[in-house]
C-alpha positions as CSV (number, residue, x, y, z in Angstrom):
1,M,-17.2,8.3,11.3
2,D,-13.6,8.8,10.3
3,K,-11.8,6.0,12.1
4,Q,-14.9,3.8,11.9
5,M,-15.1,3.8,8.1
6,V,-13.9,0.5,6.7
7,L,-11.4,1.1,3.9
8,K,-10.6,-2.1,1.9
9,P,-7.7,-1.7,-0.4
10,R,-8.2,-3.0,-3.9
11,M,-5.5,-5.4,-4.8
12,S,-5.0,-5.7,-8.6
13,E,-2.5,-5.1,-11.4
14,K,-4.0,-1.8,-12.3
15,T,-4.1,-0.5,-8.7
16,F,-0.4,-1.6,-8.2
17,G,0.6,0.3,-11.3
18,L,-1.3,3.4,-10.0
19,S,0.4,3.3,-6.7
20,Q,3.9,3.0,-8.2
21,T,3.5,5.7,-10.8
22,G,1.0,8.2,-9.7
23,N,1.0,7.7,-5.8
24,V,-2.8,6.9,-6.2
25,Y,-4.3,4.2,-3.9
26,V,-7.8,2.6,-4.5
27,F,-10.2,1.6,-1.7
28,T,-13.6,0.0,-1.6
29,V,-15.7,2.2,0.6
30,P,-19.3,2.1,1.9
31,E,-22.1,3.4,-0.3
32,S,-22.8,6.3,2.1
33,A,-19.1,7.6,1.9
34,N,-18.3,10.9,0.3
35,K,-14.9,12.5,-0.7
36,Q,-14.5,14.5,2.5
37,S,-15.2,11.5,4.8
38,V,-12.8,9.2,2.8
39,A,-10.1,11.7,2.9
40,A,-10.6,12.2,6.7
41,A,-10.7,8.4,7.3
42,V,-7.3,7.9,5.3
43,V,-5.6,10.7,7.2
44,A,-6.9,9.3,10.5
45,Q,-6.0,5.6,9.9
46,F,-2.7,5.9,8.1
47,G,-1.3,9.3,9.1
48,V,-0.6,10.5,5.5
49,S,-1.6,13.7,3.6
50,V,-4.3,13.4,1.0
51,T,-4.3,15.8,-1.9
52,N,-7.2,14.4,-4.0
53,V,-10.1,11.9,-3.8
54,N,-12.2,10.7,-6.7
55,I,-15.1,8.4,-6.2
56,V,-16.7,5.9,-8.7
57,N,-19.9,4.0,-8.3
58,V,-19.7,0.5,-10.0
59,K,-22.9,-1.2,-10.8
60,G,-23.0,-4.9,-10.3
61,K,-23.0,-7.1,-13.4
62,Q,-25.9,-9.5,-14.2
63,K,-24.7,-13.0,-14.2
64,R,-26.4,-16.3,-15.3
65,T,-25.9,-19.6,-13.7
66,V,-27.2,-22.8,-15.3
67,R,-28.2,-25.7,-12.9
68,K,-28.2,-29.2,-14.0
69,R,-31.5,-30.1,-15.9
70,A,-33.0,-26.7,-15.0
71,R,-33.7,-23.3,-16.3
72,P,-31.0,-20.7,-16.2
73,V,-31.1,-18.5,-13.0
74,M,-30.2,-14.8,-13.3
75,G,-28.4,-13.2,-10.5
76,Q,-26.6,-9.9,-9.9
77,R,-23.3,-9.1,-8.3
78,S,-23.6,-6.4,-5.7
79,D,-22.9,-2.7,-6.4
80,L,-19.7,-1.2,-5.0
81,K,-18.1,2.2,-4.5
82,K,-14.5,2.8,-5.2
83,A,-12.4,5.7,-4.0
84,Y,-9.1,6.8,-5.8
85,V,-7.0,8.5,-3.2
86,T,-4.0,10.6,-4.3
87,L,-1.4,11.1,-1.6
88,K,1.1,13.9,-1.1
89,E,4.5,13.4,-2.8
90,G,6.6,11.3,-0.5
91,D,3.9,9.6,1.4
92,K,3.3,5.9,0.9
93,L,1.0,3.2,2.2
94,P,2.4,-0.4,3.0
95,F,-0.1,-2.3,0.7
96,F,2.0,-2.6,-2.4
97,E,5.6,-2.6,-1.1
98,T,7.8,-4.3,-3.5
99,E,11.0,-6.2,-2.7
100,D,13.0,-3.2,-4.1
101,D,11.3,-0.9,-1.6
102,K,12.1,-3.2,1.3
103,K,15.7,-3.6,0.2
104,K,16.0,0.2,-0.1
105,S,14.8,0.7,3.4
106,D,17.0,-2.0,4.7
107,K,20.0,-0.5,3.0
108,K,19.3,2.9,4.6
109,A,19.0,1.3,8.0
110,D,22.4,-0.5,7.4
111,K,24.1,2.7,6.4
112,A,22.9,4.4,9.5
113,D,24.1,1.6,11.7
114,K,27.5,1.6,9.9
115,A,27.8,5.3,10.3
116,T,27.5,5.0,14.1
117,E,29.9,2.0,14.5
118,K,33.6,2.4,14.9
119,P,35.5,1.4,11.7
120,V,38.0,-1.5,12.0
121,K,41.0,-1.6,9.7
122,K,41.9,-5.0,8.1
123,S,45.2,-6.1,6.9
124,L,46.0,-7.9,3.7
125,F,45.2,-11.3,5.2
126,G,41.7,-10.3,6.5
127,K,42.6,-10.2,10.2
128,A,41.6,-7.2,12.2
129,K,44.4,-4.9,13.3
130,A,42.3,-3.8,16.3
131,A,42.6,-7.3,17.7
132,K,46.4,-7.2,17.5
133,E,46.7,-3.8,19.0
134,E,44.7,-4.8,22.0
135,K,47.2,-7.6,22.9
């Protein structure tokens, strides 16, 4: 049941804030899920360490729609279950990557590339000295 459990990330401003400040990610899970199965599914699907799982059952709201020249019709939104998953410090999921996170990872990759390359000295006029030395 671990890898076969459907974990749908909740995308909202509140969940974005939780992921940035507390390293907490929110998923919509099946009604039959429990804390242990959610933790195992997150570890199996994303390869991160889970420290805590909280589960909330949300009852669907009653909604009223009015049809043209007819009585109001009452309906109900479906119930859902949310799982608040806290990850180990340093682990992240790619759902809420911001532009700053992408830039930081790009800068780290660039620094690693520059460290492996041979440095080229430039003169005052911007021409590479290495090109002159080869001639």
